[in-house]
N, C-alpha and C positions, 0 to 999 in steps of 0.2 A: 518667880512663879510663872509657869506657863498656863495661859488660859486658852482652852480649846473650844471649838464650836459646840462640842457635845457636853461641856461642863455645865452642871445645873447651876441655876442662879443661887440656890441655897449654898452649894459648895463654894461658889465664888465669894459670896458674902462671908461665909465661915472662914475661908482662907484669908480674905483681905477685907475686914470690916470698913475700911476707907471707901470701898466701892459703894456702900449704901449712900453716903453723902453725894457721890458723883452721880449715881442713878437718880437721886432726888433732884439734883441741879439740872439734869437732862430731861426732867419730867417724865421719866420712865415709871410706869405704874407697878413696879415689881415689889416695892417695899410693902410688906404685910400681905402680899398675895398668897393665897393658900396653894397656888400651883408652883411656887418657887422650887420645890423639890423635884418637879417634873419638867419645868421649862428649862431649856438650855440657853446659853448665851446666843446661840444661833437663832433660836426662837425669838428671843428679845429683839435681835436685829431685824428679823423678818417682820415681826409685828409692828415695829416702829419705823419701817421703811428706811433702815440704816444698813449699809453694807457691813458685813461682819468685820472686815478688815478695818473699817473706819471706827467701829465700836472698840475693837481691840486696841487701836491706836490711842483712843481716848483713855482707855483703861491704863495702858502703859504710861501715858503722859501724866496722869494723875498719880500713879504710883511713884514715878520718878520725882515728882514734887515733894513727896514724903521724905525722900532721902536727903 
């Protein structure tokens, strides 16, 4: 799955539920947030002072563990 900067958090969670656990471990406050339909992965990175490429790398690393 390709995760783009403009993908909503909800879409990412719906596509890959494993990301919920990863976001919790990173202490990202996206779980249960009513803005998950509107906030993008890029927004999450910006709001948490993480470069998007670094966040994407963590997502890919966690998904690769699943395989």
